[in-house]
C-alpha positions in Angstrom: 64.7 3.4 66.5 61.4 4.1 66.3 59.3 1.1 65.1 56.0 1.6 63.6 53.2 -1.0 64.2 50.6 -1.8 61.6 47.4 -0.4 62.7 45.6 -3.8 61.8 42.1 -1.8 62.5 42.9 0.7 59.5 43.8 -2.0 57.4 40.5 -4.1 58.0 38.4 -1.0 57.2 40.6 -0.5 53.9 40.1 -4.0 53.6 36.2 -3.1 53.9 36.4 -0.2 52.2 37.7 -1.6 49.1 35.8 -4.7 48.9 32.4 -2.7 48.7 33.5 -0.7 46.2 35.1 -3.9 44.2 31.5 -5.4 44.5 29.7 -2.4 43.4 31.9 -2.2 40.2 32.0 -6.1 39.6 27.9 -5.9 39.7 28.1 -2.4 37.8 30.1 -4.0 35.1 28.1 -7.0 35.1 24.9 -5.2 34.5 26.5 -3.4 31.4 27.2 -6.8 29.4 24.0 -8.0 30.8 21.9 -5.4 29.4 23.9 -5.2 26.1 23.7 -8.9 25.8 19.7 -8.0 26.5 19.7 -5.1 23.3 21.5 -7.4 21.1 18.6 -10.2 21.4 16.1 -7.7 21.4 17.6 -6.1 18.2 18.1 -10.1 16.7 14.4 -10.4 17.6 13.2 -7.3 15.7 15.4 -8.3 13.2 14.1 -11.7 12.6 10.6 -10.1 13.0 11.0 -7.6 10.2 12.5 -10.0 7.7 9.4 -12.5 8.2 6.8 -9.2 8.0 8.7 -8.2 4.7 8.4 -12.0 3.7 4.8 -12.6 4.2 3.7 -9.0 2.8 5.9 -9.6 -0.1 4.4 -12.8 -0.6 0.8 -11.7 -0.1 1.0 -8.3 -2.1 2.2 -10.9 -5.1 -1.2 -13.0 -4.4 -3.2 -9.9 -4.3 -1.7 -8.6 -7.6 -2.2 -11.9 -9.1 -5.7 -12.3 -7.5 -6.7 -8.7 -8.7 -5.4 -9.2 -12.1 -7.4 -12.5 -12.9 -10.6 -11.2 -11.6 -10.3 -8.4 -14.2 -10.0 -11.1 -16.9 -12.3 -11.4 -19.1 -11.9 -15.2 -19.4 -12.4 -15.7 -15.5 -15.3 -13.7 -15.3 -16.7 -15.6 -18.0 -15.0 -18.6 -16.5 -14.9 -20.4 -20.0 -12.7 -22.9 -21.2 -9.4 -20.5 -21.6 -10.6 -19.6 -17.9 -10.4 -23.0 -16.2 -7.4 -23.6 -18.7 -5.7 -20.7 -16.9 -7.0 -21.3 -13.5 -5.3 -24.8 -13.7 -2.1 -23.4 -15.1 -1.5 -21.0 -11.9 -2.6 -23.7 -9.7 0.3 -26.1 -11.3 2.5 -23.3 -10.9 1.6 -22.9 -7.2 0.7 -26.2 -6.0 3.0 -26.3 -3.2 1.4 -22.6 -1.7 -2.1 -23.4 -2.6 -4.4 -26.1 -1.7 -7.0 -25.2 -4.2 -8.4 -22.2 -6.5 -12.2 -22.1 -6.3 -14.8 -19.9 -8.1 -17.8 -19.1 -6.7 -20.7 -17.2 -8.4 -23.1 -14.2 -6.7 -24.5 -15.8 -4.5 -21.9 -17.6 -2.7 -22.3 -21.3 -4.6 -19.1 -22.8 -5.9 -19.4 -23.1 -9.7 -15.7 -24.7 -10.2 -12.9 -25.5 -8.2 -9.1 -27.3 -8.9 -8.5 -29.8 -7.5 -11.5 -31.0 -9.1 -14.0 -32.3 -5.6 -17.2 -33.6 -7.3 -19.0 -33.1 -3.9 -18.1 -29.2 -4.1 -19.7 -28.2 -7.3 -22.9 -26.6 -6.3 -22.4 -25.9 -2.8 -23.4 -22.9 -0.9 -20.6 -21.4 1.3 -22.4 -18.2 1.4 -22.9 -18.8 5.3 -18.9 -18.7 6.1 -17.9 -15.9 8.4 -15.9 -14.5 5.4 -18.1 -15.4 2.7 -20.9 -13.1 4.3 -18.0 -10.1 4.7 -17.4 -10.2 0.8 -21.1 -10.9 -0.1 -22.0 -7.7 2.3 -19.6 -4.9 1.0 -18.0 -7.1 -2.3 -13.7 -6.1 -1.3 -11.5 -8.6 -1.0 -11.5 -10.7 2.2 -8.8 -13.1 3.8 -10.5 -15.7 5.9 -9.3 -17.3 9.4 -8.4 -20.6 9.5 -11.9 -22.7 9.0 -13.1 -26.1 8.0 -13.5 -26.3 4.0 -16.0 -27.8 1.8 -13.2 -29.8 0.5 -12.5 -31.0 4.3 -9.4 -29.2 5.3 -8.2 -26.5 7.6 -7.7 -23.6 5.1 -7.0 -20.1 4.7 -8.5 -18.6 2.2 -8.4 -15.0 0.5 -11.9 -13.9 -1.9 -11.2 -11.1 -4.7 -15.3 -10.3 -5.9 -15.8 -10.5 -9.8 -17.9 -7.9 -11.2 -19.5 -8.0 -14.8 -20.6 -4.8 -16.1 -20.0 -3.1 -12.5 -22.2 -5.6 -11.0 -21.3 -7.9 -8.3 -20.9 -11.8 -10.1 -19.2 -13.9 -7.3 -15.5 -14.1 -6.2 -11.8 -16.1 -7.1 -10.8 -17.8 -4.3 -7.0 -18.9 -3.0 -6.9 -21.3 -1.0 -3.6 -21.5 0.8 -1.3 -24.0 2.3 -0.8 -22.5 5.5 2.1 -25.3 7.1 3.9 -24.8 4.2 3.8 -21.2 3.6 4.5 -20.6 7.5 7.2 -23.1 7.7 9.1 -21.6 4.7 9.3 -18.2 6.1 9.5 -19.1 10.1 11.3 -22.3 10.5 14.8 -20.6 10.8 14.1 -18.2 13.1 14.8 -19.0 16.4 17.2 -17.5 18.9 19.3 -19.7 21.1 18.6 -23.2 21.8 15.6 -23.0 23.6 14.6 -19.6 21.9 10.6 -19.8 20.4 8.7 -18.7 17.5 4.8 -18.8 16.8 2.4 -16.9 14.7 -1.0 -16.9 15.3 -4.0 -15.6 13.7 -6.7 -12.9 14.7 -9.4 -15.5 16.0 -6.7 -17.5 18.2 -5.1 -20.4 15.4 -1.5 -21.2 15.7 -0.5 -21.4 12.4 3.2 -22.1 13.4 5.1 -22.7 16.0 8.7 -24.7 16.8 7.0 -26.7 19.7 5.0 -29.4 17.7 2.7 -29.7 20.8 1.5 -26.5 19.8 0.9 -26.6 15.9 -2.0 -26.0 14.2 -4.3 -25.9 17.1 -6.0 -22.8 19.1 -4.2 -21.0 22.1 -7.7 -22.0 23.8 -6.8 -25.4 23.3 -3.0 -26.0 23.7 -2.8 -23.4 26.5 -5.9 -24.3 28.3 -3.3 -25.0 32.0 -0.6 -22.1 31.1 -2.3 -19.1 32.2 0.0 -17.0 31.8 0.6 -17.9 27.9 -2.9 -17.9 27.1 -2.6 -13.8 28.6 0.8 -13.7 26.3 -1.6 -15.1 23.2 -4.7 -12.6 23.8 -1.9 -9.6 24.0 -1.3 -10.9 21.0 -4.8 -10.8 19.5 -5.3 -7.3 20.3 -3.3 -6.7 16.7 -0.7 -4.3 18.3 3.0 -4.4 18.5 4.7 -5.5 22.1 7.1 -7.1 24.7 6.0 -9.2 27.6 7.8 -11.0 30.2 6.5 -15.2 30.4 7.3 -18.0 32.9 7.6 -21.0 31.8 5.0 -23.3 34.3 7.0 -26.7 33.4 10.6 -25.5 33.5 10.3 -22.0 35.7 11.8 -20.3 32.9 11.4 -16.7 32.0 10.9 -16.1 28.6 11.2 -12.5 27.3 8.6 -12.2 24.1 8.3 -9.4 21.2 5.6 -9.7 19.3 3.9 -8.1 16.3 0.9 -7.9 14.0 1.3 -9.0 10.2 -1.7 -7.1 8.8 -3.6 -9.5 5.8 -6.4 -7.5 4.1 -9.3 -7.1 6.2 -7.4 -9.1 9.0 -3.9 -9.8 10.9 -1.5 -12.3 12.1 0.5 -11.8 15.2 4.1 -13.2 15.4 6.0 -13.7 18.2 9.6 -14.2 19.3 11.0 -15.7 22.6 14.2 -16.2 24.2 15.3 -17.9 27.4 16.5 -15.5 29.9 18.4 -18.4 31.5 20.4 -18.9 28.3 21.3 -15.2 28.1 22.3 -15.6 31.7 24.3 -18.8 31.3 26.1 -17.3 28.0 27.7 -14.6 30.3 29.2 -17.1 32.8 33.0 -16.6 31.2 32.6 -13.1 31.5 31.4 -13.0 35.2 34.8 -15.5 35.9 36.8 -13.4 34.5 35.2 -10.2 35.9 35.7 -12.0 39.4 39.4 -12.8 38.6 40.1 -9.4 37.7 38.3 -7.8 41.3 39.9 -10.2 43.4 43.5 -8.9 41.9 42.5 -5.2 42.4 41.0 -6.1 46.0 44.5 -7.9 47.1 47.0 -5.6 45.1 44.7 -2.5 47.0 45.2 -4.1 50.6 49.1 -4.2 49.9 49.1 -0.5 48.4 47.1 2.0 47.1 49.5 2.3 43.6 48.4 -1.2 43.1 44.8 -0.2 43.4 44.8 2.2 41.0 46.6 0.1 38.8 44.1 -2.3 39.0 41.6 0.2 38.3 43.1 1.4 35.1 43.5 -2.3 34.0 40.1 -2.8 34.7 38.7 0.2 33.0 41.3 -0.7 30.0 39.8 -4.3 29.7 36.1 -3.2 30.1 36.6 -1.3 26.8 38.6 -4.0 25.1 35.6 -6.6 25.9 33.6 -3.7 24.8 35.1 -3.3 21.4 35.3 -6.8 20.4 31.7 -7.2 21.2 31.1 -4.1 19.1 33.2 -5.3 16.2 31.8 -8.6 16.1 28.4 -7.4 16.7 28.7 -5.4 13.4 30.4 -8.0 11.4 27.8 -10.7 12.6 25.0 -8.0 11.8 26.7 -7.2 8.2 26.9 -10.4 7.5 23.6 -11.6 8.5 22.1 -8.9 6.2 24.1 -9.5 3.7 22.7 -13.1 3.6 19.4 -13.0 4.7 17.9 -9.9 3.0 15.8 -10.8 0.7 17.6 -9.2 -2.3 20.1 -10.7 -4.5 23.2 -9.0 -3.5 26.8 -9.1 -5.3 30.1 -7.5 -4.8 32.8 -7.2 -7.6 36.1 -6.0 -7.7 36.6 -2.6 -10.0 36.7 -5.1 -12.9 33.6 -6.7 -12.3 35.3 -10.3 -11.0 32.2 -11.8 -8.6 33.9 -11.4 -5.0 30.8 -12.4 -2.7 27.1 -13.2 -3.6 24.4 -14.4 -1.3 22.1 -17.2 -1.5 19.4 -15.6 -3.3 21.7 -14.0 -5.9 23.0 -17.6 -6.7 19.0 -19.2 -6.3 18.6 -16.5 -9.0 20.7 -17.0 -11.2 20.2 -20.9 -10.8 23.8 -21.6 -10.3 25.7 -23.3 -7.1 27.6 -22.0 -4.8 30.7 -23.3 -6.7 30.0 -22.3 -10.2 28.9 -18.9 -9.8 32.3 -17.9 -8.5 34.0 -19.5 -11.4 32.1 -18.3 -14.4 33.0 -14.8 -16.1 30.3 -12.2 -14.6 29.7 -11.1 -18.3 28.3 -14.2 -19.0 25.4 -13.2 -17.2 24.3 -10.5 -19.3 22.7 -11.3 -22.3 24.4 -8.1 -24.3 28.4 -8.3 -24.0 28.4 -4.6 -23.8 26.3 -4.4 -21.0 29.3 -5.0 -18.7 31.1 -2.4 -19.9 28.3 0.1 -20.0 27.9 -0.4 -16.7 31.4 -0.1 -15.6 31.6 3.2 -17.2 28.2 4.4 -15.6 30.0 4.0 -12.3 33.3 5.2 -12.7 31.4 8.7 -14.1 28.9 8.4 -11.8 29.5 6.6 -8.8 26.1 5.0 -9.0 23.8 3.1 -11.0 19.6 3.5 -9.8 17.4 0.8 -11.2 19.2 0.5 -14.4 17.5 -2.3 -16.7 19.1 -5.0 -18.6 18.1 -8.6 -20.1 20.0 -11.2 -18.1 21.1 -14.9 -18.8 20.4 -17.7 -15.9 22.5 -20.9 -16.4 19.5 -22.8 -18.0 19.6 -20.1 -20.8 16.8 -18.3 -20.1 16.4 -15.0 -20.2 15.0 -12.5 -18.0 14.5 -8.9 -17.3 16.5 -7.1 -14.2 16.9 -3.8 -12.6 20.0 -3.4 -11.4 21.4 -1.1 -8.5 25.0 -0.8 -7.6 27.3 1.8 -5.9 31.6 2.0 -6.1 33.0 1.4 -2.9 36.1 3.7 -2.1 38.9 3.3 1.5 40.0 6.3 3.0 42.4 7.4 0.2 39.2 7.5 -2.3 40.5 4.7 -3.9 38.0 2.6 -6.2 37.9 -0.5 -4.3 34.9 -2.6 -5.3 31.2 -2.8 -6.0 28.3 -3.6 -4.3 25.4 -4.1 -5.9 21.8 -5.8 -6.2 19.3 -7.2 -9.1 16.1 -7.5 -9.1 13.9 -10.1 -11.4 11.4 -7.5 -12.7 10.2 -9.8 -16.1 6.9 -10.5 -14.6 6.4 -6.5 -14.1 7.2 -5.4 -17.2 5.1 -8.2 -19.1 1.8 -6.5 -16.1 3.1 -3.1 -17.5 2.7 -4.3 -21.0 -0.6 -5.4 -20.3 -2.1 -3.0 -18.3 -0.6 -0.3 -21.4 -2.5 -2.3 -24.1 -5.7 -2.1 -21.8 -6.0 0.9 -21.1 -5.3 2.4 -24.6 -8.2 0.4 -25.5 -10.5 1.8 -22.6 -9.3 5.2 -24.0 -10.3 4.7 -27.5 -13.7 3.1 -26.7 -14.3 6.0 -24.0 -13.4 8.8 -26.8 -15.8 7.0 -29.6 -18.3 7.1 -27.4 -18.1 10.7 -26.5 -17.3 11.7 -30.3 -20.4 9.5 -30.6 -22.7 11.5 -28.3 -21.4 14.7 -29.5 -22.2 13.6 -33.1 -25.7 12.3 -32.4 -26.7 15.6 -30.6 -25.5 18.2 -33.3 -28.2 15.2 -35.7 -30.8 15.9 -33.1 -30.4 19.3 -33.5 -29.9 19.5 -37.0 -33.9 17.3 -37.5 -35.1 19.7 -35.1 -34.2 23.0 -36.9 -35.0 21.2 -39.8 -38.7 20.6 -38.1 -38.7 24.0 -37.1 -38.9 25.3 -40.4 -41.2 23.3 -42.2 -43.5 24.5 -39.1 -45.6 27.8 -39.8 -46.9 27.3 -35.9 -45.2 30.1 -34.6 -45.5 28.5 -31.1 -44.3 25.4 -32.1 -41.4 27.3 -33.3 -40.8 28.7 -30.0 -40.6 25.2 -28.7 -38.3 24.1 -31.0 -35.8 26.5 -30.5 -36.0 26.3 -27.2 -35.1 22.6 -27.5 -32.0 23.5 -30.2 -30.5 25.8 -27.5 -30.9 23.1 -24.6 -29.5 20.8 -26.8 -26.5 23.3 -28.1 -26.1 23.9 -24.6 -25.3 19.6 -23.6 -23.4 19.8 -26.8 -20.6 22.1 -25.6 -20.4 19.9 -22.6 -19.6 17.2 -24.3 -17.6 18.6 -26.8 -15.6 19.8 -23.9 -15.4 16.5 -22.6 -13.9 14.8 -25.9 -11.3 17.4 -25.8 -9.6 16.5 -22.5 -7.6 13.8 -21.3 -9.5 13.8 -18.1 -12.5 12.6 -19.2 -15.0 13.2 -16.1 -14.4 17.1 -15.5 -14.7 20.0 -17.8 -13.3 23.8 -17.8 -16.1 25.3 -15.9 -15.0 29.0 -16.8 -14.6 28.0 -20.6 -18.1 26.1 -20.2 -20.1 28.9 -19.6 -18.1 31.4 -21.9 -18.6 28.9 -24.8 -22.6 29.3 -23.8 -22.7 32.5 -23.4 -21.2 33.2 -27.2 -23.1 30.4 -28.7 -26.2 32.8 -27.3 -24.6 36.1 -28.4 -24.7 34.6 -31.9 -27.9 33.2 -31.7 -29.4 36.6 -30.8 -27.3 38.7 -32.6 -30.4 40.1 -34.9 -32.7 40.9 -31.9 -32.9 44.5 -31.1 -32.2 44.4 -27.6 -28.9 42.7 -26.0 -27.5 41.6 -22.7 -23.5 42.2 -21.6 -22.4 39.9 -19.5 -19.3 40.1 -16.8 -17.6 37.2 -15.4 -15.7 36.9 -12.6 -15.2 32.8 -12.2 -12.7 31.4 -10.7 -10.9 29.0 -13.4 -11.3 25.2 -11.7 -12.7 21.9 -13.1 -16.0 20.6 -12.1 -17.4 17.1 -12.7 -19.6 16.6 -16.1 -22.6 15.8 -13.9 -22.2 19.0 -12.2 -21.6 21.5 -14.7 -24.7 20.1 -17.3 -27.3 21.3 -14.6 -25.9 24.5 -14.1 -25.1 25.4 -18.2 -28.6 24.5 -18.8 -30.3 27.1 -16.0 -27.3 29.6 -17.2 -28.8 29.0 -20.8 -32.5 29.4 -19.6 -31.7 32.9 -17.5 -30.2 34.4 -21.1 -33.1 33.3 -22.7 -35.6 34.7 -19.8 -33.9 38.0 -19.6 -33.6 38.8 -23.7 -37.4 37.4 -24.6 -39.1 39.2 -21.3 -37.0 42.6 -22.0 -38.3 45.7 -24.0 -36.8 46.3 -27.5 -33.8 48.1 -28.0 -33.2 47.6 -24.2 -29.4 46.5 -22.8 -29.3 44.4 -19.8 -26.3 43.8 -17.5 -26.0 40.2 -15.7 -22.9 39.7 -13.9 -22.1 35.9 -13.3 -19.7 35.3 -9.8 -18.4 31.6 -9.5 -16.1 30.8 -6.7 -14.5 27.7 -5.1 -13.8 27.2 -1.6 -12.2 24.0 -0.6 -15.2 21.9 -1.5 -18.0 24.0 -2.0 -19.1 26.0 -5.4 -20.5 29.2 -4.8 -22.8 30.7 -8.1 -24.4 34.2 -8.5 -25.7 35.8 -11.2 -27.5 39.4 -10.5 -29.2 41.8 -13.4 -30.8 44.9 -13.4 -34.0 43.1 -14.9 -36.8 44.3 -12.9 -39.4 41.2 -12.7 -42.9 42.1 -11.3 -43.6 38.4 -9.0 -47.1 39.6 -9.3 -46.8 37.8 -13.0 -45.5 35.2 -11.5 -43.2 34.0 -14.5 -40.7 32.1 -12.4 -42.9 29.5 -11.1 -44.9 29.0 -14.2 -43.6 25.8 -15.3 -45.1 26.1 -19.3 -42.3 28.9 -19.6 -39.6 27.4 -18.3 -37.5 28.7 -16.0 -39.5 27.9 -12.9 -39.0 24.1 -14.0 -35.2 24.5 -14.1 -34.8 25.6 -10.9 -36.8 22.5 -9.5 -34.4 20.5 -12.1 -30.9 22.2 -10.7 -32.2 22.1 -7.0 -32.8 18.5 -7.4 -29.7 17.8 -9.1 -27.1 19.4 -7.0 -28.8 19.0 -3.9 -29.4 22.2 -3.2 -31.7 25.3 -2.4 -31.7 28.4 -5.0 -32.1 32.0 -3.4 -34.3 34.2 -5.4 -34.5 37.6 -5.0 -36.6 40.1 -7.5 -37.2 43.1 -5.0 -35.1 45.7 -6.9 -33.2 43.5 -9.3 -32.7 39.9 -10.6 -30.8 38.0 -8.2 -30.3 33.6 -7.7 -27.8 32.4 -5.5 -26.9 28.8 -4.7 -23.9 26.4 -3.7 -23.5 22.9 -3.8 -20.7 20.4 -3.1 -18.0 19.9 -6.3 -17.8 15.8 -4.8 -21.4 15.4 -4.9 -21.2 12.4 -7.7 -18.1 10.1 -8.0 -16.1 10.4 -10.7 -17.1 8.3 -13.4 -13.6 8.1 -15.1 
């Protein structure tokens, strides 16, 4: 019987090959897990950053809205007793976030401040960096950290105040940036060694979870740490980015994500770092499991290819199982984190509106604690008992509710207006399972809307009255001129009055159109020219000669300040043609007006022949030459005149030459 010897050399080569394969596979799966971990942490970094940015943006939007409202309030403009009382009330409400509120005059002198500091009244702060910008462009400005006249470090937002369209000083909120930043950023931390820091555009550290770095300049804190100083300088560029940082003391590597937060004319930069060594250590259990697994595969491969193949299948299944568990855990964590941390009041109920789950913002909104909110009937949160049934009917019919506004009740009995959004959730069999929704307090917004509506109604009434009185006054002046013309026997004086009356009618037509429109800055150019022509036709109806006008006018709106000189010039040209034409003659006048992009083109052409030697157009006593100069000056244009074969003028101007007045 033939005996076969074991080929140790072949077994050795097979062992080497299996070892290399197992080593490669071990590194492959380990790197996949490491990359997944890296991406997960990166995702957490960006999620935290977005949540922080949203919180800061909402906070500053609220401050900006409040400042904008206050600076337009008459009491604040006059800074009378009621104005000071209003400022004191606002300070009492927001004293945790505000260190003070200051009113300055147009020269940058402090006229009032709360809390009251006697030595601050009358102080000149016009040389402060942010005040120089405010006094230069009269626009809202946010400062960097500076030493206030009250003696403490501060960040301030100044909003300009205008009286009679003239700059009259500013109203400023002095922020307690330590409380503000701590309230938003204190919970942001990835791992035990993670770092979070927020710096201004000029390098002042507003917040850091490293106590030695708080409320200092980066140039002071990182004077001996060149790498962190370099990272901080990158953050000062105001751009989003990522960077790797080697910690000089611990030798650890930190991966940092930084992103700017836009605040009026400036920005803050938020940086979130995590330790690479901490991430690597969290993979130790996975690394041990993987090493044991490939040891089994390696040993099994030596004995049998079968066990090698079987081991490969086990590795693939194990890797898939581990990844699936991680994905499921990651998804559950993300949902829970989003539900709990999103800055919106969220709730989930069954289809009978019995509360299943509510996040902290929902609980805080209604002023209950976590134990109480699940014990009370959901219907007690509504002011009207029928509202819950109505919401249920809408959901069952439509499947969702969008921005439904209802009156709701807090635990202490306070009522507030809420905007409700909800969706009906179903299972795979399309059976209704639960209701997921959000509630937002919109009481303040509704109050603002009511105030704004009242202000708009008052302004509309005033503006309409001004236009109405202007039109009436023009009619009174016209009537007085007509009466004076009748009383005069001098033909020359009668002609002067006649010209003035026609010009005033042209102006009156423009004011009448403006009074009849909702847009109190523009009128229809086509309708304006047509009404002028109808008026002049009626005025000269008794003359033996006549004028035939052909219109080719685009139907567009034009600013009142641009339409008026055009109408006056058209009036003078028609008068000129009728007065200087022969009796019993018929004059043709073509008016072409087109609008292309932001430019308006106007051309008038007549078969009337003018002898330039008469020099009538340049005779200011006659009037037409004077109106050419008026139009060129007011419309910033040059009128092209041609009188060789017929009477032609041509000019163009920009439609945005003036700003809208209303």
